[in-house]
Every structure is written in C-alpha cells, then in structure tokens.
N, C-alpha and C positions, 0 to 999 in steps of 0.2 A: 698849417701852420699858427702855433697859438700864439698867443703874447706870453712875456716874458710873466707875468704875473701868476695868470694860470698854470705854468707849465711847474712852475715850482713848488705848488699846492702837496699837500702830502693826500697821495693814494683814493681814500675815503673821497675828500671835498672834489679831486681832479673826475675822479667819476659819479659826480649827483648829476643829477638829471637837468642843473642849470646846466652844465658843462654838455654834457653830453648831447641836447636841444641846441642850445645859445651856438654854439663851436659844428654843429653836423659832422660828431663826432662818430666810426661808423666803429664796435666792437664786435672783431671778429674770433671763434675758437676758432685755436691750431693747431690743439692736442692730436686729429686725424692723421694730420700730414708728417709721422710720424707714427704712426700706429694705433692701437689700441688708448684710448683717455682712461681705461679703468678693466680689470682683470679678476675675473676668479677662478681660480684652482684651490685641489686636493688629492691629497694621498689613501689611498687604503690599500693597508698591507694587510696579507692575510698568511701567518709564517709557520712553523715547527722545527722540533729539531728530535733527533737522537742521540744519543752518547756514552760511549761506554768510557768507565775507568779500568784497565786492565795491568792489575801487576806480575810485567812477566817475573820479576826475581827481588830481591832485595832490596834492591838500589836503584832498577830497572822499572818505570810507570810509563806505562801509551798511555793517551784519554785519544779517542780519537771519536770523532759522528761527522753528520752533515744536517747543514738545515734546508728545506725548503720556503721556497716565497712565495706568493703571489701577487705583484705588484699592482694597483692598478691609481697611472697620476694623468692628468688632467689639467691643462689652464686652458680658460673658455675666455676672447678676448671680448668687451663691449663694447657699444659704444655711448656715447654723455647719455643716451636715452636710455640704458641699460639694454640695449638691443646688442643678441648674441650676433659676431662681427667672424669670429674662427673659431672654432677647437683645437687644440691637441692631446695628443693622447697617449699613454706609453703606455701598455697594458701588457705584461713578461712576468715570468716563469721563472724561477732560477733553481739549481739544485748547489748546492754550497757548502763542498765537502771543508774539513778542518780534522788537523791532528798533530800533537803533542808529543816525543819523546822525551820525559825526564830520566837524565841521573845525577842522580845521587852523589860525588865524590866525596864529603863529609857531611854532619850533622847541618851546618850552615856552610854548605856551599855545594853546588849542581851547573849543570850543562839542558841546556833545551835544544832542539830540534823540532823547529813547528814546518810546517804548508798547509795552507789555506786556500778558498777561492773566496773573494767578495767582490761587491757591488758599488757601483757610487750614481747615484738618480741626480739627473740637473737639478738645481734646483729652479723654484718659480720663476724670480724672477731671467733669472738665463733662460726660461723656454717664452714667458710675452714679452710682442713685440716691439713694447712700449720706454721710453725713454727713461732714466731715473739718473740723478746725481748721487755718484760717489763722494762722498765729505771728508774721508778719508784722501783720496789720492787724487781732486778736485777732477773729475772726467766724469762723463757723461755717460753712459752705455744704455745700451739694444741688447731684448734678448732673441734671442732663435726660436722658433718653433720647431725646427728641425735636427734637436738634439738628438742624439739617444742618451741610452743607459753605460757607463761604461763598466770591465770587466777586469776585475786585478786576477793573476796567481801571485801569491808572494809565499817566501821562503827566507827565511831569519833564521840563523846558531846564536845564540846565549849564555855566555859564561857566567855565575849570580854570586856572591862571595858575601853570608852576610854576616858581619864580624862583630857588629853589637846589636842593641836592639837603638834603633833606627837610624842604622847605617849598614849601608852597604856601597858595593864596588859592582859594576858592572862593562862587559864588552861584547860588543854584540857585530854581527854583521847583519846584513842586508841584500834581497833583490826579489822585486816587484815586475812583472810584464802586464802591461797593463795593455785591453784591447778597446779602442775607441777610447781615449783622454777626452775632457772635455780640455781644450783650451781657449784660451782669452785673442782676441784678432784685431786690430786695430785698423780704422779705415778712416778715410776724410771727407769731409762733404763740407766744402764751401768754405775749404783754408780747414776748417776745425777736425782732429782727434777726439773721435770718437771710439767706443771697444764694442764688440758685440763676442759671441763665442762662437765655437764650431769644433766638432770630433774632427782629433786627429788620427789617424790607421794605424797603429799601436806607438807604444815606446816604451823604454822600458830602464827602471830606476836600482841603483845598486848602492851599495854605500858599509860606512863602519862609526860604530856610534863606543863611549864610552862616558861614564858616570861614577858619583862616589858622592858617599853621602856622608861626612864625620862631628864629632861635636867631640868637644872638649871642654869637661867642666871645671869651670875659672877661680871654682871654690879651692881645688887639688893646688892652682895652678899659683895665683895670688893671695891667695888666704880672706879673710877677713869676715863680716859678714854682709857687707854689700855683692861679695862676687859668692859666696856662699851657694844661693840658689841658681845662682846663674851658670848660662852657659857659652861656651860660641857653635857659632854649626859653619859650615865650609860646601856646599851643593856644584857640583861643578856638572855642566854638560859639556861634550863635542860632539859633533857628526858631521862626519864629509861623506858627500854622494855626489855620485854623475849619475848625470839620465841623458836620455837622446831621444829624441822623435825618429822613429822606422817610415818613412813613405817611395813608394815604389810605383815604377812610370804608369800599373795598373790600378791605384788606388783613388778614391773618390772620399770628395765631401759634401755635405749641402751645407755652402754658407746663405745667412740673412736675406744676401742683396741677390741670390740664384731664383726666388721664388720655388723654392723647390727641386731644383733640374738640381742635379749632381755633376759637378766637376769637377774635375783633376785636382788631387790634392796638392799634386805639385806646386799650382796657379797661390796656396795660401801659406804648404808648407813646406821647409830646406831638409832634407834628411839627415840625420846627426846630427839637428842641435838642438839645447840643453832645452827644456821643458818650462814652460812660466812661472812664475815665482819658488823656485829652485832655485837655492842658495846652495854652493859646493861647497863653505864651511859657514857652522852654526856654531856658536858660543853662548851658552849661558851660566855668568859664576854669578852665585849668591855666597852673602858675609853678612853674619847676621850676630846679638848677641839676642836671649831671651831667661826669661825666668822660671823655671820648673814650676814656683810654689803659687803667682800670678800671674794675670795678664800683662806683660812688657815683654814688647819686641821693635828690636832696631835695625833695620835692615836696610843693604846695599845691594842692588841688583845693576851686574852687569853685561851687558848684551852685547852681540856686536854678528852682523852678517853678512857674506860677502854678496859680490854683485849677482843680481839674478834676474832676469827674462819677465817685464812685467804684462808685454802686449809682441802678436807677432805681426811683426812692420806691414805695414798700406803698398799693395802691385809689386810686392816683393823687396821693397827697403830692405832696410836693415833692421833686426829688435827694438822693440826699442826697453830697455836698459834703467832699470832703477841701483841705484846706492846707499841700503843702509846705513852701512857704519857702522862705529861703535855710539851705545848709550847709556847712558848712567841713570839712575833711580834709586831714589831713596824714600823710605816709609818706616815710621814708627807708632807704633799701638802700645797704651797706655791706659790699665785699666782701675776704678777707684771707686770710693764706696760714697754718696751723697745720699744721707739720708738710709732711705727703707730702699734707696735702685741703685743698680750695679751702672757705671758710668764706664765709659768708654770715649778717649779724646786717639782719633789718626792724622798723621799728617802725614799729607804724599807732595815730594816734590821729583816733579818728573824732568827728562831729557835736560839733564844737566852737564852733558859736551852741547847742549843748542845745535844738535845736527839738526842739516834742514834736510826737505826733502829732492832729490834730484830725481829726474829720469833722463835722459841720452839715446839718442838714437850714434854708434860711433861704426868711423869707416875710414882705411886705412892713415888709421893714428890722429883723427878729429873727430868732436864730436859736437853734435848739435842740442844743442838742452833742448824739449822739446814742453819739460814745467817741470816750473821751478817753484818753490815756498820756503818761506820759515817757518817751522814750526814752532818756535821759542822754545823758551821755559815754560813750565806752568806747578802753582804749588797752590794746594786745597789743605783746607783744616777744618775735621768734622767730627759731632760730638753728636752719640746715641744711647739710647739710655734700655733697660731692660728693668724689669718692676715684676 
C-alpha cells in the first residue's frame, strides 16, 4: 500500500528510483501472459497472368484468362528479448481463372456477366497471438496462428447505362461462395469480452445493387453569374445482401484456445447464421454542389446500415450485433489564391445525427448491451497550400 501522496504522482515520478526502492515496488512484465510481446511478419507473392480479349461479334466480347499466385506469408512471434517463440507460415499456390462476357446493347449501354476465383489472406494481426486494442470499437483483439486462406467463387451480372458525361446508372446481382471465411469470434476471460478469429467451414453471400450518378447544370435551371459554372450532383447507392454460414456435423475448425487441435465447428458456428460484418441493407446518398471552373465543393453524405453481427457469441451464446443506424456528414472545400500559392480550406462536420455505437446480444425479445459509447459529433477545419 502506497501513501496517498505517492499514488497521485504522475507516472514518471511514480516509477522513480526513490519510490521503487523506498516502497519496495516490484515491476513485472505481463505481456507474455497473453501471447507474444512482439511479432515480425511478411508476405511475398510471385504471380503472373495470361489474358485474352476476343471479339465474338460486333456487339459481343469476351475477356478471359487466369492468374497464378505463389504466396508465402509468415508471422514470427518474439519474446521481449527478441527471442523467437513460434512461427506461423502459410505457403500456398493458386490458379485463379476469370472471365467477363460483355454485350453492348447500345453505344452507351452494356450488360456484363462475370465469373472469377479469388483468395483472401489473413492479416498479420489476425495471425499473431498478441493483444491489441481496436479503438474504433473499444475492444481487445487476439490473433489466431491457425488461420488459413479463404477461397472465393464470384459470379455477378450487371447492367450499365452511361447516359451522360460522368453520369451513369447500374443494376447488378451477385453471388459468392466462400470456402473457409475468416470470422470474428468473441470469448470471455475474467468477465471481459475479447475478440479472436477462426475459419468457418463455408459461407454463401448473394444480393443486388443499384447505383445512380446524375449532374444538374444550375446555370440552366437558376441562371445568374453565381450559378453559371456550378452544378448539383446526386449519387445514390443501395445494396441488399443475404449471407449464411454453412456448418455440417463433420466440419472442424481450429480456434486459438484449442492449442492447434481441430474441434467440431458446431462448437463455434451455427448453420444458417449471417456472416460477421454483413448488413442486409446498405444505403449511401451524396448530395452536393460543385464549381466546374474552380475548386469549390459542398457535400452532404448520408449513410445507413442495418444491424450486423460483429462477433460470434461465446460458448453458444447469441451473436453480438451492432446497430450502425443513420449518420449524416457535411464536407466543404474551397480553393483560393494567396500571393503565388494555391490555397485550400476544408471544413468537415461528422456524425451530425449524433448516432451512438451500440453492440448487444438479443434473445427472446430482450437485449443485453455489451458495448455502448457515444461517438458524438466532430468538427474540423484545415488549410493547405500548394506552391
């Protein structure tokens, strides 16, 4: 027990020689209790591709080919003395075919059908068994050295209409089959939620997307010198998607807590649940004014996301969900000349709706909030110069 006057000292005084020796303070490094203190990581990829463009007819073309990748990813954990503790290495090679069939309905209109195979590699911090704090969600994460690459089969169909310069309308549908997707998984330790990662056996993702970008010349609509070079812009994007994890009785996964031993995937994943981070509804709306002759832009950004899963629930508990809700931002940029320098002033107002971060578990109509904090509104003003 330290005297009250000592406990109130700032950290550099608190850990001074006088306090350490006078009050017999023992300093103990605890990083090793939660994995590696430091890690070294790298990724090297050798790749090449072959592609062919074929005009099947005047209005029909095919672009097809394949890409070969040889990847070598490693994460080497180290002790405080930089002594290697363990090494995770993912060394794989892939043949990744792709094909796109394009039909020109008119000079400014086309329909595209595409299919491809792609991969997704784990991030270094997802592989490193080391704690780190994600300040966005105020939660401690812990890597899993037993993760593997994910392989994706992608199919999509898209209609595109370019009805003016920088103006377009597109409608698309998509389907993805994902082998071994990487999911975030919650686990409890000492009454505190932590987040780690694990490969689910399989998942599918499908949906549709609509996007439009349209400009309106304000000089024609309103007249006057002020609006002569200005135009209004509307950009809207809406995406609807469904996803589900597929888990069978014989499927296995390797969580970080199993020390490398495969366990039944049903202990962590439930068949039919949506992928983490996947909202069913996504809406982005941009309303703006801009000057075509100089740098002058004023933009309102509206974003809406429906509820999405953030973590698989620990110990077969309900999944943790986030309510992103509706946010509105405002951004303004104005250019001007000061002497011989081109200057720009930028103003940003974020989260004008004052939408909070809410993370909860839901069961039988009731909710338990596991993480809640006020994001608050933010305002910033900056000036930059180009000489």
